[in-house]
C-alpha positions as CSV (number, residue, x, y, z in Angstrom):
1,M,108.6,70.3,105.5
2,T,108.1,71.2,101.9
3,S,110.3,69.7,99.2
4,L,112.5,72.8,99.0
5,N,113.5,72.6,102.6
6,Q,114.7,69.0,102.8
7,D,118.2,68.3,104.0
8,K,120.2,65.2,103.0
9,E,119.8,63.5,106.4
10,T,116.0,63.8,106.2
11,V,116.0,62.4,102.7
12,A,118.3,59.5,103.8
13,T,115.8,58.8,106.6
14,S,112.9,58.9,104.2
15,I,114.7,56.5,101.8
16,T,115.4,54.0,104.7
17,H,111.7,54.3,105.9
18,L,110.3,53.7,102.3
19,A,112.7,50.9,101.6
20,G,111.6,49.1,104.8
21,Y,107.9,49.6,103.9
22,F,108.4,48.4,100.4
23,F,110.4,45.4,101.6
24,D,107.7,44.4,104.0
25,Q,105.0,44.8,101.3
26,S,107.1,42.6,98.9
27,R,107.6,39.9,101.5
28,K,103.9,39.8,102.0
29,E,103.6,39.2,98.2
30,S,101.4,42.3,98.0
31,H,99.8,43.4,94.7
32,I,101.6,46.6,93.9
33,G,100.7,49.1,91.0
34,I,103.4,51.5,89.9
35,F,102.1,54.6,88.1
36,P,104.4,56.9,86.0
37,H,103.1,60.3,85.0
38,A,100.9,60.7,81.8
39,R,103.0,60.8,78.6
40,A,105.9,59.1,80.4
41,D,109.4,60.0,79.6
42,A,112.6,58.0,80.3
43,D,112.7,59.2,83.9
44,A,109.1,58.1,84.6
45,L,109.4,54.9,82.8
46,G,113.0,54.1,84.0
47,A,111.9,54.7,87.6
48,A,108.7,52.7,87.3
49,L,110.2,49.7,85.5
50,S,113.3,49.5,87.6
51,L,111.3,49.6,90.8
52,A,109.0,47.0,89.4
53,I,111.9,44.6,88.7
54,A,113.3,45.2,92.2
55,L,110.0,44.6,94.0
56,Q,109.2,41.5,91.9
57,D,112.6,40.2,92.8
58,L,111.6,40.5,96.5
59,G,108.3,38.7,96.0
60,A,105.7,41.3,95.2
61,K,103.2,41.0,92.3
62,V,103.9,44.3,90.4
63,E,102.2,45.9,87.5
64,V,103.3,49.2,85.9
65,I,100.1,51.0,84.7
66,A,100.2,53.6,82.0
67,D,97.8,55.4,79.7
68,E,99.8,54.6,76.6
69,K,102.7,52.5,75.3
70,A,106.2,53.8,75.6
71,A,107.1,56.3,72.9
72,P,108.9,54.8,70.0
73,S,112.2,56.2,71.1
74,L,111.8,54.4,74.6
75,Q,110.7,51.0,73.3
76,F,114.2,49.7,73.7
77,L,113.9,50.0,77.5
78,P,114.0,46.7,79.3
79,E,110.6,45.4,80.3
80,A,108.8,48.1,78.3
81,E,106.6,45.4,76.9
82,T,105.3,44.5,80.3
83,I,103.6,47.9,80.8
84,V,99.8,47.4,81.4
85,L,97.8,49.9,79.4
86,Y,94.9,51.4,81.4
87,S,91.4,50.3,80.3
88,E,88.0,49.6,81.8
89,E,89.2,46.1,82.8
90,V,92.2,47.5,84.5
91,A,90.2,50.2,86.2
92,D,88.6,47.6,88.5
93,R,91.8,46.3,89.9
94,Q,92.6,46.6,93.6
95,F,96.2,47.2,94.6
96,D,97.5,46.7,98.1
97,L,99.9,49.5,97.3
98,A,100.0,52.1,94.6
99,I,103.3,54.0,93.9
100,A,103.4,57.2,91.8
101,V,106.7,58.0,90.3
102,D,108.0,61.2,88.7
103,L,105.0,63.2,89.8
104,N,104.1,64.8,93.0
105,T,100.3,64.8,92.9
106,P,98.0,62.1,91.7
107,D,96.1,64.5,89.3
108,R,99.1,64.2,86.9
109,L,97.9,60.5,86.4
110,E,94.9,61.8,84.4
111,N,92.7,58.8,83.6
112,R,94.5,56.5,86.2
113,E,94.0,58.9,89.2
114,K,90.9,57.1,90.5
115,L,92.7,53.7,90.2
116,F,95.7,55.0,92.1
117,L,93.5,56.5,94.9
118,Q,91.4,53.3,95.4
119,A,94.5,51.4,96.5
120,S,94.7,50.4,100.1
121,Q,98.0,52.3,100.6
122,H,99.9,55.0,98.6
123,A,103.4,56.2,98.1
124,I,104.9,59.0,95.9
125,I,108.6,59.3,94.7
126,D,109.5,62.4,92.8
127,H,112.1,65.2,92.4
128,H,109.8,68.1,91.4
129,V,109.0,71.1,93.5
130,R,105.6,71.3,95.3
131,D,104.2,73.5,98.0
132,E,102.5,71.1,100.3
133,E,104.1,69.2,103.2
134,D,105.3,65.6,102.6
135,K,103.2,62.8,104.0
136,D,104.0,59.3,105.1
137,N,105.4,57.1,102.4
138,E,106.4,60.1,100.2
139,L,109.9,60.9,99.0
140,I,110.1,64.2,97.2
141,Y,113.5,65.6,97.0
142,T,114.2,68.5,94.6
143,S,118.0,68.4,94.8
144,S,117.9,65.0,93.1
145,S,118.7,65.1,89.4
146,S,115.9,62.7,88.5
147,T,113.4,60.3,90.0
148,C,115.7,57.5,88.7
149,E,118.5,58.8,91.1
150,L,116.1,58.4,94.0
151,I,115.1,54.9,92.8
152,F,118.8,54.0,92.7
153,R,119.2,54.9,96.3
154,L,115.9,53.1,97.2
155,I,117.1,49.9,95.5
156,S,120.4,50.2,97.2
157,A,118.5,50.3,100.5
158,L,116.4,47.3,99.5
159,E,119.6,45.4,98.8
160,A,121.0,46.1,102.2
161,L,117.7,45.1,103.9
162,S,117.2,41.9,102.0
163,S,120.9,40.9,101.8
164,K,120.2,40.1,98.2
165,R,121.7,41.4,95.0
166,I,118.9,43.2,93.2
167,F,120.7,45.5,90.7
168,N,121.2,44.0,87.3
169,D,121.8,45.1,83.8
170,D,118.2,45.9,83.0
171,I,117.9,48.1,86.1
172,A,121.1,49.8,85.1
173,V,119.9,50.6,81.7
174,L,116.6,51.9,83.0
175,L,118.1,54.1,85.7
176,I,120.8,55.7,83.4
177,S,118.2,56.4,80.7
178,G,116.1,58.3,83.2
179,M,119.1,60.2,84.6
180,M,120.4,61.1,81.2
181,T,117.0,62.4,80.0
182,D,116.3,64.6,83.1
183,T,119.9,66.0,83.2
184,G,120.1,66.7,79.5
185,R,122.9,64.1,79.2
186,F,124.7,65.3,82.4
């Protein structure tokens, strides 16, 4: 099913599946890399950083990998200082799971594409249109306002699975920043 033909029930099933997969990976203390698109905006960074906080809270070792620091207008975002900048040293890392956010094909990662692809497992979370069929561990829903909206739903599912409160003030700021950016302030 292409991203244009998804219904709400299919998306809810995908979110539940992905939450279960991420929950299991976190409980195994997996090393997870989260990859926002190149020249990341508030939706990409908000999605990446909020998901990182959630997965760390569940036990995973998580790094957000970007080509550049957050733009000056986004330096206020919680955890922006934890972004790992891509370098030759980082290029040799091996992730158990690589998650791309706010992009629907790895080529939008530019320099980081090879690092993403060399991970043992992959996932993609996005709200942009694409013509190809969704694969396992992909959540692409074009009726979503932003990737942060999808991450909100995913973290809600993680809370239900873990019976643990994950949402906090930092996650709220990150998610609302992404939603505001991609909706043009609602």
